[in-house]
C-alpha positions, -999 to +999 in steps of 0.1 A: +437-282-040+442-248-023+464-221-037+499-222-023+528-199-030+562-203-046+585-226-027+622-220-034+658-223-021+692-211-011+690-188+018+666-171+040+634-152+049+613-130+071+581-120+089+567-094+113+539-078+132+521-045+127+530-016+149+497-018+168+483+005+194+516+023+201+511+043+169+475+052+175+478+072+207+507+095+195+491+102+162+458+111+179+476+134+202+493+152+173+460+156+155+443+170+186+465+201+185+459+207+148+494+203+136+498+201+097+499+167+080+536+167+072+548+166+108+523+137+114+541+118+086+575+126+100+564+114+134+550+081+120+583+076+103+601+081+136+579+054+152+588+030+123+625+037+130+620+032+167+604-002+159+633-012+137+658-002+164+639-021+191+637-053+170+674-052+162+684-045+198+663-073+212+671-100+187+705-094+172+726-105+203+711-141+198+718-143+160+750-161+151+771-168+120+778-204+111+808-216+091+805-252+080+837-252+059+823-253+025+796-228+031+782-202+056+749-195+071+731-180+101+713-193+132+694-183+163+704-192+199+672-207+214+685-218+248+709-203+273+730-235+273+738-231+237+712-247+214+713-230+180+685-233+154+695-232+117+688-248+084+697-284+076+713-273+043+737-250+062+752-278+083+745-310+065+776-330+059+794-315+089+798-330+124+811-297+138+809-261+127+824-228+137+799-204+154+805-166+158+783-147+182+772-112+177+797-100+203+826-116+183+831-147+205+839-178+186+829-214+195+831-249+180+796-263+178+784-299+173+756-307+148+732-327+168+699-330+148+680-326+116+644-322+106+627-353+093+610-358+059+631-332+043+623-304+067+651-279+063+659-275+100+691-283+119+704-279+155+739-270+166+750-273+203+777-251+218+791-270+248+797-258+284+775-227+282+748-215+306+742-177+300+739-170+263+714-145+249+684-162+233+656-155+208+620-153+220+594-174+202+563-156+190+530-168+204+506-148+182+496-159+147+513-144+117+492-123+093+497-113+056+507-077+054+524-075+088+559-062+090+588-087+088+624-084+099+655-106+091+689-107+106+718-127+092+751-130+076+746-124+038+773-139+016+792-149+047+807-115+050+782-091+066+773-106+100+745-088+117+728-074+086+692-062+093+665-060+066+628-053+067+597-061+046+563-076+050+547-110+051+537-115+015+519-148+018+513-177+042+511-213+032+495-230+062+494-264+046+532-265+042+541-243+071+558-216+051+560-178+052+567-158+021+583-124+025+598-095+005+624-087+031+658-089+015+674-123+020+706-134+004+729-165+004+743-166+039+710-156+056+699-192+056+690-204+091+686-169+105+655-156+122+624-141+106+610-117+133+579-098+141+578-062+154+584-074+189+617-090+179+601-125+183+609-155+161+581-163+137+601-183+112+635-196+101+647-181+068+653-210+045+650-200+008+650-173-018+640-174-054+667-160-077+666-155-114+703-151-120+735-171-115+747-149-087+718-160-064+708-124-055+675-115-038+646-104-060+621-100-032+608-136-029+620-153+002+607-181+024+608-190+061+597-222+079+569-211+102+572-215+139+544-241+138+568-264+120+597-255+142+582-264+176+576-301+169+611-304+156+626-288+187+605-312+208+620-341+189+655-327+195+650-324+232+635-359+235+664-374+215+641-384+186+656-361+159+674-376+130+712-373+131+715-372+093+700-347+068+675-361+044+683-338+015+701-339-019+700-324-053+707-291-070+691-259-058+677-230-079+704-209-096+727-239-102+708-249-134+701-221-161+665-217-172+653-234-204+638-213-231+600-215-234+587-212-270+552-200-277+528-214-304+551-242-312+555-279-303+546-293-269+576-296-246+582-329-230+599-328-196+607-349-166+610-339-129+634-360-109+665-357-088+683-341-117+659-312-117+659-282-094+651-293-058+635-271-032+652-276+002+620-263+018+601-295+010+622-316-014+599-311-044+612-308-079+608-282-106+621-271-140+627-234-147+618-218-181+623-183-194+606-163-222+605-127-234+570-112-229+554-079-239+529-058-221+494-066-231+500-101-243+476-127-231+491-161-227+480-196-218+503-222-204+493-258-197+512-284-178+498-319-180+509-352-165+497-387-157+525-393-132+527-362-110+505-335-096+516-306-117+519-270-105+527-238-124+541-205-110+548-175-133+571-147-122+572-112-137+605-095-147+607-078-113+604-111-095+568-106-085+546-136-086+522-130-114+501-162-114+501-197-100+478-227-105+474-263-094+444-280-109+427-256-134+437-278-163+414-306-151+424-334-127+459-329-115+468-307-145+476-270-142+468-240-164+477-203-163+458-177-184+471-142-178+477-109-195+514-098-192+519-065-174+552-053-188+579-060-213+608-082-201+620-117-192+594-138-174+602-170-155+580-201-153+583-229-128+570-263-138+567-279-104+556-311-087+532-302-059+542-332-037+577-335-021+599-359-040+573-366-067+590-376-099+576-382-134+571-369-169+550-340-180+541-320-211+542-282-213+525-261-240+525-222-242+503-202-265+498-165-271+461-157-274+463-119-277+493-098-289+497-063-277+500-034-301+526-019-277+502+006-261+490-009-229+462+008-210+478-002-177 
């Protein structure tokens, strides 16, 4: 099975496009008059700033804050008559929600549809409107490395917050975009934008290694390819009126300690495990203290689920992931640790809603002397 990236949960995401030809002509012009390199760098920085400002000015009027009573999130106005695209987990359990526009206007919106098969999308309708600002949908494909932008209401207190990053990974099979743009609780449902201010995804999840749920640079958005069929179902009256989601999300259950060179750990993934709102798959989270230069091997085996392992470095960076290297549907990671600190391991089921038992074994194959060559 092909490599896929970490799938996680709680708030939001990002994506963007490279600056393109607009940077090439000005830089060539500066070079042609033989100005020193430093002014060139400053000029490029000005162009980046201009791109940021343009994206925010184009998109922010159509980004709203959503208050569902027991939680807050964000959304994008997608039609002038008041359709708002957001996450299912933002509005599930509510028939109506409070919507605050970027200009401060407040409306009562009706929750009118949810994504099927656990797709974390929802639609809110503001009645009696015909001239609201809207988000433009991107038509060009998203590329890893292109710039990404997010607008939302982190922690329900900072409406209109703008963050930037890049597209870190694309999972075409599951229709997800991974980004390092800062996303926090409350950004859920907000737009992931390209450098033209166009929607490329709906921020839906972050991975957090602490109880506060803060961003560590791993966020996810539902790609536009998944959004369009859902919107077609909404407009045709085929969308579900109830959310098909349940279970705890990452951050609500503390990680278990992973011991090396000891007994095999027996575990079970089910609805009592972490659940990823992105696709309703289950995972258990483990933590261990690693040292730079250690080589480790971790095996996850099961006869009941398609196992999947994801290893995160202390800075939140994805260090390794594997699906079937252990043979059959078993997973195996062999990697040399890059730094001292607390590492996190996700023991995941590859398929949504797949429950069953598994066995986990971790071994240290090489121990560092403390002097890493990296």
